[in-house]
PDB file with SEQRES, HELIX, SHEET and CRYST1 records, atoms N, CA, C and O in Angstrom:
SEQRES   1 A   85  MET ALA ILE GLU MET LEU TYR PHE ALA TRP VAL ARG GLU          
SEQRES   2 A   85  ALA ILE GLY ARG ASP ALA GLU THR VAL ASP PRO PRO ALA          
SEQRES   3 A   85  GLU VAL GLU THR VAL GLU ALA LEU ILE ASP TRP LEU ALA          
SEQRES   4 A   85  ALA ARG GLY GLY ASP TYR ALA GLU ALA PHE ALA ASP LYS          
SEQRES   5 A   85  ALA ARG LEU ARG VAL ALA VAL ASP GLN GLU PHE ALA GLY          
SEQRES   6 A   85  PHE ASP ALA PRO LEU ALA GLY VAL ARG GLU ILE ALA LEU          
SEQRES   7 A   85  PHE PRO PRO VAL THR GLY GLY                                  
HELIX    1 AA1 ALA A    9  ILE A   15  1                                   7    
HELIX    2 AA2 VAL A   31  ALA A   39  1                                   9    
HELIX    3 AA3 GLY A   43  ALA A   48  1                                   6    
HELIX    4 AA4 LYS A   52  ARG A   54  5                                   3    
SHEET    1 AA1 5 ALA A  19  VAL A  22  0                                        
SHEET    2 AA1 5 ILE A   3  TYR A   7 -1                                        
SHEET    3 AA1 5 GLU A  75  PHE A  79  1                                        
SHEET    4 AA1 5 ARG A  56  VAL A  59 -1                                        
SHEET    5 AA1 5 GLU A  62  ALA A  64 -1                                        
CRYST1    1.000    1.000    1.000  90.00  90.00  90.00 P 1           1          
ATOM      1  N   MET A   1       1.493  -6.667  14.245  1.00  0.00           N  
ATOM      2  CA  MET A   1       2.252  -5.533  13.795  1.00  0.00           C  
ATOM      3  C   MET A   1       1.301  -4.565  13.092  1.00  0.00           C  
ATOM      4  O   MET A   1       0.877  -4.803  11.961  1.00  0.00           O  
ATOM      5  N   ALA A   2       0.980  -3.498  13.763  1.00  0.00           N  
ATOM      6  CA  ALA A   2       0.081  -2.490  13.167  1.00  0.00           C  
ATOM      7  C   ALA A   2       0.860  -1.570  12.264  1.00  0.00           C  
ATOM      8  O   ALA A   2       1.927  -1.075  12.627  1.00  0.00           O  
ATOM      9  N   ILE A   3       0.307  -1.341  11.055  1.00  0.00           N  
ATOM     10  CA  ILE A   3       0.941  -0.450  10.071  1.00  0.00           C  
ATOM     11  C   ILE A   3      -0.062   0.583   9.649  1.00  0.00           C  
ATOM     12  O   ILE A   3      -1.198   0.251   9.309  1.00  0.00           O  
ATOM     13  N   GLU A   4       0.345   1.845   9.666  1.00  0.00           N  
ATOM     14  CA  GLU A   4      -0.494   2.943   9.220  1.00  0.00           C  
ATOM     15  C   GLU A   4      -0.402   3.019   7.714  1.00  0.00           C  
ATOM     16  O   GLU A   4       0.686   3.241   7.183  1.00  0.00           O  
ATOM     17  N   MET A   5      -1.474   2.847   7.024  1.00  0.00           N  
ATOM     18  CA  MET A   5      -1.525   2.896   5.553  1.00  0.00           C  
ATOM     19  C   MET A   5      -2.050   4.280   5.146  1.00  0.00           C  
ATOM     20  O   MET A   5      -3.055   4.756   5.674  1.00  0.00           O  
ATOM     21  N   LEU A   6      -1.355   4.910   4.204  1.00  0.00           N  
ATOM     22  CA  LEU A   6      -1.755   6.215   3.662  1.00  0.00           C  
ATOM     23  C   LEU A   6      -2.003   6.026   2.158  1.00  0.00           C  
ATOM     24  O   LEU A   6      -1.187   5.427   1.458  1.00  0.00           O  
ATOM     25  N   TYR A   7      -3.133   6.541   1.677  1.00  0.00           N  
ATOM     26  CA  TYR A   7      -3.501   6.417   0.266  1.00  0.00           C  
ATOM     27  C   TYR A   7      -3.639   7.798  -0.325  1.00  0.00           C  
ATOM     28  O   TYR A   7      -4.228   8.691   0.282  1.00  0.00           O  
ATOM     29  N   PHE A   8      -3.085   7.971  -1.531  1.00  0.00           N  
ATOM     30  CA  PHE A   8      -3.121   9.278  -2.187  1.00  0.00           C  
ATOM     31  C   PHE A   8      -3.698   9.208  -3.587  1.00  0.00           C  
ATOM     32  O   PHE A   8      -3.672   8.167  -4.244  1.00  0.00           O  
ATOM     33  N   ALA A   9      -4.220  10.345  -4.023  1.00  0.00           N  
ATOM     34  CA  ALA A   9      -4.712  10.536  -5.420  1.00  0.00           C  
ATOM     35  C   ALA A   9      -5.780   9.494  -5.747  1.00  0.00           C  
ATOM     36  O   ALA A   9      -6.664   9.238  -4.930  1.00  0.00           O  
ATOM     37  N   TRP A  10      -5.704   8.885  -6.948  1.00  0.00           N  
ATOM     38  CA  TRP A  10      -6.780   7.967  -7.360  1.00  0.00           C  
ATOM     39  C   TRP A  10      -6.851   6.725  -6.461  1.00  0.00           C  
ATOM     40  O   TRP A  10      -7.903   6.091  -6.370  1.00  0.00           O  
ATOM     41  N   VAL A  11      -5.734   6.370  -5.792  1.00  0.00           N  
ATOM     42  CA  VAL A  11      -5.800   5.203  -4.864  1.00  0.00           C  
ATOM     43  C   VAL A  11      -6.754   5.532  -3.743  1.00  0.00           C  
ATOM     44  O   VAL A  11      -7.596   4.706  -3.389  1.00  0.00           O  
ATOM     45  N   ARG A  12      -6.645   6.726  -3.171  1.00  0.00           N  
ATOM     46  CA  ARG A  12      -7.562   7.169  -2.111  1.00  0.00           C  
ATOM     47  C   ARG A  12      -8.989   7.185  -2.607  1.00  0.00           C  
ATOM     48  O   ARG A  12      -9.900   6.725  -1.917  1.00  0.00           O  
ATOM     49  N   GLU A  13      -9.186   7.711  -3.799  1.00  0.00           N  
ATOM     50  CA  GLU A  13     -10.542   7.794  -4.356  1.00  0.00           C  
ATOM     51  C   GLU A  13     -11.123   6.394  -4.604  1.00  0.00           C  
ATOM     52  O   GLU A  13     -12.307   6.173  -4.353  1.00  0.00           O  
ATOM     53  N   ALA A  14     -10.317   5.456  -5.088  1.00  0.00           N  
ATOM     54  CA  ALA A  14     -10.791   4.129  -5.394  1.00  0.00           C  
ATOM     55  C   ALA A  14     -11.194   3.375  -4.145  1.00  0.00           C  
ATOM     56  O   ALA A  14     -12.182   2.641  -4.137  1.00  0.00           O  
ATOM     57  N   ILE A  15     -10.400   3.567  -3.061  1.00  0.00           N  
ATOM     58  CA  ILE A  15     -10.683   2.854  -1.835  1.00  0.00           C  
ATOM     59  C   ILE A  15     -11.722   3.573  -0.952  1.00  0.00           C  
ATOM     60  O   ILE A  15     -12.434   2.939  -0.174  1.00  0.00           O  
ATOM     61  N   GLY A  16     -11.790   4.865  -1.084  1.00  0.00           N  
ATOM     62  CA  GLY A  16     -12.748   5.629  -0.323  1.00  0.00           C  
ATOM     63  C   GLY A  16     -12.257   6.075   1.032  1.00  0.00           C  
ATOM     64  O   GLY A  16     -13.055   6.442   1.894  1.00  0.00           O  
ATOM     65  N   ARG A  17     -10.995   6.048   1.223  1.00  0.00           N  
ATOM     66  CA  ARG A  17     -10.389   6.538   2.493  1.00  0.00           C  
ATOM     67  C   ARG A  17      -8.988   6.955   2.250  1.00  0.00           C  
ATOM     68  O   ARG A  17      -8.340   6.478   1.318  1.00  0.00           O  
ATOM     69  N   ASP A  18      -8.493   7.861   3.095  1.00  0.00           N  
ATOM     70  CA  ASP A  18      -7.136   8.365   2.920  1.00  0.00           C  
ATOM     71  C   ASP A  18      -6.107   7.693   3.828  1.00  0.00           C  
ATOM     72  O   ASP A  18      -4.901   7.819   3.618  1.00  0.00           O  
ATOM     73  N   ALA A  19      -6.596   6.986   4.830  1.00  0.00           N  
ATOM     74  CA  ALA A  19      -5.706   6.292   5.734  1.00  0.00           C  
ATOM     75  C   ALA A  19      -6.466   5.186   6.523  1.00  0.00           C  
ATOM     76  O   ALA A  19      -7.690   5.211   6.657  1.00  0.00           O  
ATOM     77  N   GLU A  20      -5.703   4.263   7.013  1.00  0.00           N  
ATOM     78  CA  GLU A  20      -6.266   3.235   7.911  1.00  0.00           C  
ATOM     79  C   GLU A  20      -5.103   2.522   8.573  1.00  0.00           C  
ATOM     80  O   GLU A  20      -3.985   2.545   8.059  1.00  0.00           O  
ATOM     81  N   THR A  21      -5.351   1.899   9.691  1.00  0.00           N  
ATOM     82  CA  THR A  21      -4.372   1.066  10.357  1.00  0.00           C  
ATOM     83  C   THR A  21      -4.699  -0.373  10.073  1.00  0.00           C  
ATOM     84  O   THR A  21      -5.837  -0.802  10.262  1.00  0.00           O  
ATOM     85  N   VAL A  22      -3.719  -1.128   9.621  1.00  0.00           N  
ATOM     86  CA  VAL A  22      -3.946  -2.562   9.308  1.00  0.00           C  
ATOM     87  C   VAL A  22      -2.997  -3.401  10.171  1.00  0.00           C  
ATOM     88  O   VAL A  22      -1.955  -2.924  10.621  1.00  0.00           O  
ATOM     89  N   ASP A  23      -3.378  -4.634  10.384  1.00  0.00           N  
ATOM     90  CA  ASP A  23      -2.549  -5.559  11.159  1.00  0.00           C  
ATOM     91  C   ASP A  23      -2.488  -6.896  10.371  1.00  0.00           C  
ATOM     92  O   ASP A  23      -3.222  -7.845  10.646  1.00  0.00           O  
ATOM     93  N   PRO A  24      -1.582  -6.910   9.393  1.00  0.00           N  
ATOM     94  CA  PRO A  24      -1.500  -8.084   8.500  1.00  0.00           C  
ATOM     95  C   PRO A  24      -0.953  -9.309   9.306  1.00  0.00           C  
ATOM     96  O   PRO A  24      -0.270  -9.150  10.318  1.00  0.00           O  
ATOM     97  N   PRO A  25      -1.274 -10.498   8.825  1.00  0.00           N  
ATOM     98  CA  PRO A  25      -0.781 -11.680   9.486  1.00  0.00           C  
ATOM     99  C   PRO A  25       0.728 -11.846   9.299  1.00  0.00           C  
ATOM    100  O   PRO A  25       1.307 -11.257   8.385  1.00  0.00           O  
ATOM    101  N   ALA A  26       1.353 -12.625  10.138  1.00  0.00           N  
ATOM    102  CA  ALA A  26       2.819 -12.765  10.137  1.00  0.00           C  
ATOM    103  C   ALA A  26       3.412 -13.200   8.825  1.00  0.00           C  
ATOM    104  O   ALA A  26       4.549 -12.844   8.515  1.00  0.00           O  
ATOM    105  N   GLU A  27       2.665 -13.971   8.035  1.00  0.00           N  
ATOM    106  CA  GLU A  27       3.218 -14.412   6.779  1.00  0.00           C  
ATOM    107  C   GLU A  27       3.299 -13.312   5.698  1.00  0.00           C  
ATOM    108  O   GLU A  27       3.882 -13.537   4.637  1.00  0.00           O  
ATOM    109  N   VAL A  28       2.735 -12.160   5.955  1.00  0.00           N  
ATOM    110  CA  VAL A  28       2.824 -11.017   5.058  1.00  0.00           C  
ATOM    111  C   VAL A  28       4.126 -10.290   5.458  1.00  0.00           C  
ATOM    112  O   VAL A  28       4.155  -9.557   6.446  1.00  0.00           O  
ATOM    113  N   GLU A  29       5.200 -10.504   4.674  1.00  0.00           N  
ATOM    114  CA  GLU A  29       6.530 -10.036   5.049  1.00  0.00           C  
ATOM    115  C   GLU A  29       7.099  -8.917   4.169  1.00  0.00           C  
ATOM    116  O   GLU A  29       8.105  -8.303   4.523  1.00  0.00           O  
ATOM    117  N   THR A  30       6.457  -8.650   3.019  1.00  0.00           N  
ATOM    118  CA  THR A  30       6.969  -7.617   2.119  1.00  0.00           C  
ATOM    119  C   THR A  30       5.840  -6.660   1.726  1.00  0.00           C  
ATOM    120  O   THR A  30       4.663  -6.935   1.959  1.00  0.00           O  
ATOM    121  N   VAL A  31       6.218  -5.555   1.139  1.00  0.00           N  
ATOM    122  CA  VAL A  31       5.203  -4.578   0.649  1.00  0.00           C  
ATOM    123  C   VAL A  31       4.302  -5.257  -0.373  1.00  0.00           C  
ATOM    124  O   VAL A  31       3.083  -5.091  -0.331  1.00  0.00           O  
ATOM    125  N   GLU A  32       4.890  -6.018  -1.290  1.00  0.00           N  
ATOM    126  CA  GLU A  32       4.075  -6.713  -2.303  1.00  0.00           C  
ATOM    127  C   GLU A  32       3.081  -7.678  -1.681  1.00  0.00           C  
ATOM    128  O   GLU A  32       1.936  -7.766  -2.125  1.00  0.00           O  
ATOM    129  N   ALA A  33       3.514  -8.403  -0.653  1.00  0.00           N  
ATOM    130  CA  ALA A  33       2.604  -9.329   0.013  1.00  0.00           C  
ATOM    131  C   ALA A  33       1.494  -8.562   0.733  1.00  0.00           C  
ATOM    132  O   ALA A  33       0.355  -9.026   0.800  1.00  0.00           O  
ATOM    133  N   LEU A  34       1.826  -7.403   1.264  1.00  0.00           N  
ATOM    134  CA  LEU A  34       0.844  -6.550   1.941  1.00  0.00           C  
ATOM    135  C   LEU A  34      -0.207  -6.068   0.941  1.00  0.00           C  
ATOM    136  O   LEU A  34      -1.404  -6.097   1.228  1.00  0.00           O  
ATOM    137  N   ILE A  35       0.238  -5.631  -0.218  1.00  0.00           N  
ATOM    138  CA  ILE A  35      -0.717  -5.144  -1.254  1.00  0.00           C  
ATOM    139  C   ILE A  35      -1.587  -6.309  -1.707  1.00  0.00           C  
ATOM    140  O   ILE A  35      -2.788  -6.131  -1.912  1.00  0.00           O  
ATOM    141  N   ASP A  36      -1.016  -7.484  -1.868  1.00  0.00           N  
ATOM    142  CA  ASP A  36      -1.835  -8.664  -2.240  1.00  0.00           C  
ATOM    143  C   ASP A  36      -2.855  -9.000  -1.144  1.00  0.00           C  
ATOM    144  O   ASP A  36      -4.002  -9.347  -1.427  1.00  0.00           O  
ATOM    145  N   TRP A  37      -2.412  -8.889   0.102  1.00  0.00           N  
ATOM    146  CA  TRP A  37      -3.321  -9.155   1.221  1.00  0.00           C  
ATOM    147  C   TRP A  37      -4.472  -8.153   1.255  1.00  0.00           C  
ATOM    148  O   TRP A  37      -5.627  -8.525   1.463  1.00  0.00           O  
ATOM    149  N   LEU A  38      -4.142  -6.876   1.047  1.00  0.00           N  
ATOM    150  CA  LEU A  38      -5.196  -5.845   0.970  1.00  0.00           C  
ATOM    151  C   LEU A  38      -6.150  -6.130  -0.194  1.00  0.00           C  
ATOM    152  O   LEU A  38      -7.367  -6.050  -0.031  1.00  0.00           O  
ATOM    153  N   ALA A  39      -5.607  -6.459  -1.355  1.00  0.00           N  
ATOM    154  CA  ALA A  39      -6.428  -6.746  -2.528  1.00  0.00           C  
ATOM    155  C   ALA A  39      -7.365  -7.885  -2.295  1.00  0.00           C  
ATOM    156  O   ALA A  39      -8.475  -7.902  -2.825  1.00  0.00           O  
ATOM    157  N   ALA A  40      -6.926  -8.860  -1.492  1.00  0.00           N  
ATOM    158  CA  ALA A  40      -7.787 -10.025  -1.170  1.00  0.00           C  
ATOM    159  C   ALA A  40      -9.025  -9.643  -0.378  1.00  0.00           C  
ATOM    160  O   ALA A  40      -9.940 -10.455  -0.239  1.00  0.00           O  
ATOM    161  N   ARG A  41      -9.074  -8.413   0.147  1.00  0.00           N  
ATOM    162  CA  ARG A  41     -10.294  -7.934   0.830  1.00  0.00           C  
ATOM    163  C   ARG A  41     -11.439  -7.839  -0.163  1.00  0.00           C  
ATOM    164  O   ARG A  41     -12.612  -7.847   0.212  1.00  0.00           O  
ATOM    165  N   GLY A  42     -11.067  -7.747  -1.479  1.00  0.00           N  
ATOM    166  CA  GLY A  42     -12.090  -7.698  -2.522  1.00  0.00           C  
ATOM    167  C   GLY A  42     -12.592  -6.288  -2.716  1.00  0.00           C  
ATOM    168  O   GLY A  42     -12.043  -5.334  -2.166  1.00  0.00           O  
ATOM    169  N   GLY A  43     -13.633  -6.168  -3.499  1.00  0.00           N  
ATOM    170  CA  GLY A  43     -14.274  -4.865  -3.796  1.00  0.00           C  
ATOM    171  C   GLY A  43     -13.316  -3.826  -4.269  1.00  0.00           C  
ATOM    172  O   GLY A  43     -12.502  -4.077  -5.157  1.00  0.00           O  
ATOM    173  N   ASP A  44     -13.402  -2.625  -3.671  1.00  0.00           N  
ATOM    174  CA  ASP A  44     -12.595  -1.514  -4.067  1.00  0.00           C  
ATOM    175  C   ASP A  44     -11.089  -1.777  -3.910  1.00  0.00           C  
ATOM    176  O   ASP A  44     -10.285  -1.287  -4.703  1.00  0.00           O  
ATOM    177  N   TYR A  45     -10.719  -2.545  -2.892  1.00  0.00           N  
ATOM    178  CA  TYR A  45      -9.302  -2.859  -2.701  1.00  0.00           C  
ATOM    179  C   TYR A  45      -8.791  -3.684  -3.877  1.00  0.00           C  
ATOM    180  O   TYR A  45      -7.720  -3.406  -4.417  1.00  0.00           O  
ATOM    181  N   ALA A  46      -9.545  -4.680  -4.268  1.00  0.00           N  
ATOM    182  CA  ALA A  46      -9.094  -5.570  -5.375  1.00  0.00           C  
ATOM    183  C   ALA A  46      -8.934  -4.732  -6.633  1.00  0.00           C  
ATOM    184  O   ALA A  46      -7.983  -4.930  -7.389  1.00  0.00           O  
ATOM    185  N   GLU A  47      -9.831  -3.819  -6.864  1.00  0.00           N  
ATOM    186  CA  GLU A  47      -9.773  -2.983  -8.060  1.00  0.00           C  
ATOM    187  C   GLU A  47      -8.559  -2.026  -8.006  1.00  0.00           C  
ATOM    188  O   GLU A  47      -7.813  -1.891  -8.976  1.00  0.00           O  
ATOM    189  N   ALA A  48      -8.392  -1.386  -6.875  1.00  0.00           N  
ATOM    190  CA  ALA A  48      -7.298  -0.409  -6.708  1.00  0.00           C  
ATOM    191  C   ALA A  48      -5.938  -1.023  -6.855  1.00  0.00           C  
ATOM    192  O   ALA A  48      -5.028  -0.391  -7.392  1.00  0.00           O  
ATOM    193  N   PHE A  49      -5.768  -2.278  -6.379  1.00  0.00           N  
ATOM    194  CA  PHE A  49      -4.450  -2.922  -6.372  1.00  0.00           C  
ATOM    195  C   PHE A  49      -4.294  -3.987  -7.414  1.00  0.00           C  
ATOM    196  O   PHE A  49      -3.367  -4.792  -7.326  1.00  0.00           O  
ATOM    197  N   ALA A  50      -5.178  -4.029  -8.419  1.00  0.00           N  
ATOM    198  CA  ALA A  50      -5.119  -5.051  -9.463  1.00  0.00           C  
ATOM    199  C   ALA A  50      -3.840  -4.939 -10.310  1.00  0.00           C  
ATOM    200  O   ALA A  50      -3.287  -5.950 -10.742  1.00  0.00           O  
ATOM    201  N   ASP A  51      -3.392  -3.746 -10.534  1.00  0.00           N  
ATOM    202  CA  ASP A  51      -2.218  -3.498 -11.396  1.00  0.00           C  
ATOM    203  C   ASP A  51      -1.141  -2.795 -10.588  1.00  0.00           C  
ATOM    204  O   ASP A  51      -1.140  -1.566 -10.520  1.00  0.00           O  
ATOM    205  N   LYS A  52      -0.255  -3.509  -9.995  1.00  0.00           N  
ATOM    206  CA  LYS A  52       0.794  -2.875  -9.158  1.00  0.00           C  
ATOM    207  C   LYS A  52       1.721  -1.985  -9.957  1.00  0.00           C  
ATOM    208  O   LYS A  52       2.389  -1.127  -9.379  1.00  0.00           O  
ATOM    209  N   ALA A  53       1.785  -2.158 -11.261  1.00  0.00           N  
ATOM    210  CA  ALA A  53       2.611  -1.264 -12.075  1.00  0.00           C  
ATOM    211  C   ALA A  53       2.138   0.175 -12.013  1.00  0.00           C  
ATOM    212  O   ALA A  53       2.893   1.093 -12.335  1.00  0.00           O  
ATOM    213  N   ARG A  54       0.895   0.380 -11.603  1.00  0.00           N  
ATOM    214  CA  ARG A  54       0.303   1.721 -11.481  1.00  0.00           C  
ATOM    215  C   ARG A  54       0.504   2.317 -10.117  1.00  0.00           C  
ATOM    216  O   ARG A  54      -0.062   3.371  -9.825  1.00  0.00           O  
ATOM    217  N   LEU A  55       1.316   1.668  -9.237  1.00  0.00           N  
ATOM    218  CA  LEU A  55       1.486   2.076  -7.885  1.00  0.00           C  
ATOM    219  C   LEU A  55       2.948   2.401  -7.572  1.00  0.00           C  
ATOM    220  O   LEU A  55       3.860   1.788  -8.128  1.00  0.00           O  
ATOM    221  N   ARG A  56       3.159   3.350  -6.695  1.00  0.00           N  
ATOM    222  CA  ARG A  56       4.473   3.620  -6.111  1.00  0.00           C  
ATOM    223  C   ARG A  56       4.277   3.512  -4.595  1.00  0.00           C  
ATOM    224  O   ARG A  56       3.164   3.633  -4.081  1.00  0.00           O  
ATOM    225  N   VAL A  57       5.379   3.285  -3.908  1.00  0.00           N  
ATOM    226  CA  VAL A  57       5.269   3.073  -2.460  1.00  0.00           C  
ATOM    227  C   VAL A  57       6.356   3.829  -1.739  1.00  0.00           C  
ATOM    228  O   VAL A  57       7.469   3.986  -2.240  1.00  0.00           O  
ATOM    229  N   ALA A  58       6.011   4.297  -0.545  1.00  0.00           N  
ATOM    230  CA  ALA A  58       6.977   4.871   0.393  1.00  0.00           C  
ATOM    231  C   ALA A  58       6.829   4.122   1.696  1.00  0.00           C  
ATOM    232  O   ALA A  58       5.723   3.928   2.199  1.00  0.00           O  
ATOM    233  N   VAL A  59       7.942   3.711   2.228  1.00  0.00           N  
ATOM    234  CA  VAL A  59       7.990   3.014   3.540  1.00  0.00           C  
ATOM    235  C   VAL A  59       8.618   3.955   4.546  1.00  0.00           C  
ATOM    236  O   VAL A  59       9.755   4.393   4.368  1.00  0.00           O  
ATOM    237  N   ASP A  60       7.896   4.263   5.585  1.00  0.00           N  
ATOM    238  CA  ASP A  60       8.397   5.212   6.591  1.00  0.00           C  
ATOM    239  C   ASP A  60       8.991   6.483   5.922  1.00  0.00           C  
ATOM    240  O   ASP A  60      10.073   6.953   6.276  1.00  0.00           O  
ATOM    241  N   GLN A  61       8.237   7.000   4.953  1.00  0.00           N  
ATOM    242  CA  GLN A  61       8.497   8.264   4.229  1.00  0.00           C  
ATOM    243  C   GLN A  61       9.751   8.227   3.356  1.00  0.00           C  
ATOM    244  O   GLN A  61      10.356   9.263   3.079  1.00  0.00           O  
ATOM    245  N   GLU A  62      10.139   7.003   2.920  1.00  0.00           N  
ATOM    246  CA  GLU A  62      11.244   6.815   1.964  1.00  0.00           C  
ATOM    247  C   GLU A  62      10.687   5.985   0.798  1.00  0.00           C  
ATOM    248  O   GLU A  62       9.999   4.986   1.009  1.00  0.00           O  
ATOM    249  N   PHE A  63      10.999   6.417  -0.444  1.00  0.00           N  
ATOM    250  CA  PHE A  63      10.616   5.573  -1.578  1.00  0.00           C  
ATOM    251  C   PHE A  63      11.200   4.208  -1.433  1.00  0.00           C  
ATOM    252  O   PHE A  63      12.335   4.053  -0.983  1.00  0.00           O  
ATOM    253  N   ALA A  64      10.424   3.192  -1.816  1.00  0.00           N  
ATOM    254  CA  ALA A  64      10.840   1.797  -1.673  1.00  0.00           C  
ATOM    255  C   ALA A  64      10.261   0.953  -2.781  1.00  0.00           C  
ATOM    256  O   ALA A  64       9.359   1.385  -3.498  1.00  0.00           O  
ATOM    257  N   GLY A  65      10.776  -0.244  -2.921  1.00  0.00           N  
ATOM    258  CA  GLY A  65      10.291  -1.198  -3.918  1.00  0.00           C  
ATOM    259  C   GLY A  65       9.284  -2.137  -3.260  1.00  0.00           C  
ATOM    260  O   GLY A  65       9.095  -2.157  -2.044  1.00  0.00           O  
ATOM    261  N   PHE A  66       8.669  -2.890  -4.114  1.00  0.00           N  
ATOM    262  CA  PHE A  66       7.652  -3.862  -3.595  1.00  0.00           C  
ATOM    263  C   PHE A  66       8.296  -4.991  -2.815  1.00  0.00           C  
ATOM    264  O   PHE A  66       7.611  -5.716  -2.094  1.00  0.00           O  
ATOM    265  N   ASP A  67       9.581  -5.146  -2.949  1.00  0.00           N  
ATOM    266  CA  ASP A  67      10.269  -6.219  -2.205  1.00  0.00           C  
ATOM    267  C   ASP A  67      10.733  -5.748  -0.835  1.00  0.00           C  
ATOM    268  O   ASP A  67      11.375  -6.517  -0.119  1.00  0.00           O  
ATOM    269  N   ALA A  68      10.438  -4.539  -0.452  1.00  0.00           N  
ATOM    270  CA  ALA A  68      10.852  -4.017   0.878  1.00  0.00           C  
ATOM    271  C   ALA A  68      10.215  -4.842   1.979  1.00  0.00           C  
ATOM    272  O   ALA A  68       9.024  -5.146   1.928  1.00  0.00           O  
ATOM    273  N   PRO A  69      11.007  -5.200   2.969  1.00  0.00           N  
ATOM    274  CA  PRO A  69      10.479  -5.984   4.104  1.00  0.00           C  
ATOM    275  C   PRO A  69       9.613  -5.076   4.992  1.00  0.00           C  
ATOM    276  O   PRO A  69       9.802  -3.862   5.061  1.00  0.00           O  
ATOM    277  N   LEU A  70       8.653  -5.729   5.669  1.00  0.00           N  
ATOM    278  CA  LEU A  70       7.771  -4.989   6.580  1.00  0.00           C  
ATOM    279  C   LEU A  70       8.243  -4.977   8.025  1.00  0.00           C  
ATOM    280  O   LEU A  70       7.672  -4.254   8.841  1.00  0.00           O  
ATOM    281  N   ALA A  71       9.245  -5.738   8.363  1.00  0.00           N  
ATOM    282  CA  ALA A  71       9.747  -5.807   9.733  1.00  0.00           C  
ATOM    283  C   ALA A  71      10.087  -4.398  10.250  1.00  0.00           C  
ATOM    284  O   ALA A  71      10.914  -3.692   9.672  1.00  0.00           O  
ATOM    285  N   GLY A  72       9.438  -4.015  11.336  1.00  0.00           N  
ATOM    286  CA  GLY A  72       9.685  -2.743  11.955  1.00  0.00           C  
ATOM    287  C   GLY A  72       9.048  -1.528  11.291  1.00  0.00           C  
ATOM    288  O   GLY A  72       9.228  -0.407  11.767  1.00  0.00           O  
ATOM    289  N   VAL A  73       8.308  -1.726  10.201  1.00  0.00           N  
ATOM    290  CA  VAL A  73       7.697  -0.612   9.462  1.00  0.00           C  
ATOM    291  C   VAL A  73       6.534  -0.050  10.255  1.00  0.00           C  
ATOM    292  O   VAL A  73       5.747  -0.799  10.834  1.00  0.00           O  
ATOM    293  N   ARG A  74       6.428   1.277  10.281  1.00  0.00           N  
ATOM    294  CA  ARG A  74       5.288   1.925  10.948  1.00  0.00           C  
ATOM    295  C   ARG A  74       4.294   2.533   9.990  1.00  0.00           C  
ATOM    296  O   ARG A  74       3.112   2.643  10.313  1.00  0.00           O  
ATOM    297  N   GLU A  75       4.765   2.944   8.776  1.00  0.00           N  
ATOM    298  CA  GLU A  75       3.866   3.631   7.839  1.00  0.00           C  
ATOM    299  C   GLU A  75       4.261   3.261   6.405  1.00  0.00           C  
ATOM    300  O   GLU A  75       5.433   3.187   6.035  1.00  0.00           O  
ATOM    301  N   ILE A  76       3.193   3.034   5.623  1.00  0.00           N  
ATOM    302  CA  ILE A  76       3.321   2.747   4.203  1.00  0.00           C  
ATOM    303  C   ILE A  76       2.389   3.680   3.448  1.00  0.00           C  
ATOM    304  O   ILE A  76       1.213   3.794   3.796  1.00  0.00           O  
ATOM    305  N   ALA A  77       2.888   4.338   2.436  1.00  0.00           N  
ATOM    306  CA  ALA A  77       2.083   5.211   1.589  1.00  0.00           C  
ATOM    307  C   ALA A  77       2.000   4.591   0.195  1.00  0.00           C  
ATOM    308  O   ALA A  77       3.015   4.146  -0.342  1.00  0.00           O  
ATOM    309  N   LEU A  78       0.805   4.557  -0.396  1.00  0.00           N  
ATOM    310  CA  LEU A  78       0.631   4.062  -1.747  1.00  0.00           C  
ATOM    311  C   LEU A  78       0.041   5.211  -2.565  1.00  0.00           C  
ATOM    312  O   LEU A  78      -0.889   5.895  -2.139  1.00  0.00           O  
ATOM    313  N   PHE A  79       0.615   5.395  -3.748  1.00  0.00           N  
ATOM    314  CA  PHE A  79       0.246   6.505  -4.620  1.00  0.00           C  
ATOM    315  C   PHE A  79       0.570   6.204  -6.060  1.00  0.00           C  
ATOM    316  O   PHE A  79       1.378   5.311  -6.314  1.00  0.00           O  
ATOM    317  N   PRO A  80      -0.003   6.884  -7.000  1.00  0.00           N  
ATOM    318  CA  PRO A  80       0.340   6.687  -8.410  1.00  0.00           C  
ATOM    319  C   PRO A  80       1.713   7.309  -8.731  1.00  0.00           C  
ATOM    320  O   PRO A  80       2.220   8.133  -7.970  1.00  0.00           O  
ATOM    321  N   PRO A  81       2.302   6.905  -9.862  1.00  0.00           N  
ATOM    322  CA  PRO A  81       3.554   7.547 -10.227  1.00  0.00           C  
ATOM    323  C   PRO A  81       3.362   9.039 -10.347  1.00  0.00           C  
ATOM    324  O   PRO A  81       2.302   9.518 -10.752  1.00  0.00           O  
ATOM    325  N   VAL A  82       4.375   9.748  -9.997  1.00  0.00           N  
ATOM    326  CA  VAL A  82       4.297  11.241 -10.042  1.00  0.00           C  
ATOM    327  C   VAL A  82       5.078  11.745 -11.261  1.00  0.00           C  
ATOM    328  O   VAL A  82       6.194  11.310 -11.545  1.00  0.00           O  
ATOM    329  N   THR A  83       4.437  12.679 -11.963  1.00  0.00           N  
ATOM    330  CA  THR A  83       5.152  13.301 -13.065  1.00  0.00           C  
ATOM    331  C   THR A  83       5.336  14.788 -12.727  1.00  0.00           C  
ATOM    332  O   THR A  83       4.557  15.379 -11.980  1.00  0.00           O  
ATOM    333  N   GLY A  84       6.331  15.331 -13.271  1.00  0.00           N  
ATOM    334  CA  GLY A  84       6.568  16.744 -13.011  1.00  0.00           C  
ATOM    335  C   GLY A  84       6.647  17.539 -14.264  1.00  0.00           C  
ATOM    336  O   GLY A  84       6.631  16.983 -15.362  1.00  0.00           O  
ATOM    337  N   GLY A  85       6.732  18.819 -14.128  1.00  0.00           N  
ATOM    338  CA  GLY A  85       6.804  19.662 -15.310  1.00  0.00           C  
ATOM    339  C   GLY A  85       7.633  20.855 -15.092  1.00  0.00           C  
ATOM    340  O   GLY A  85       7.792  21.670 -16.001  1.00  0.00           O  
TER     341      GLY A  85                                                      
END                                                                             
């Protein structure tokens, strides 16, 4: 299951890329498991995803929680919390 990952703001800067396509193993069934799987790559990924409280997620362009299932998902965006003024 290929998923297009989009990274924004400091997440993009920490990882060094704004997008990539990933193909997680079948046992990765939720957004949280996907983030853990990405963090297990080590290096910049481990650092960027060390504190999930600093992340927000959108699944197929809709805000979602970390417990959102990955079944049928085409795109996941990871970004810091947004503040407005």
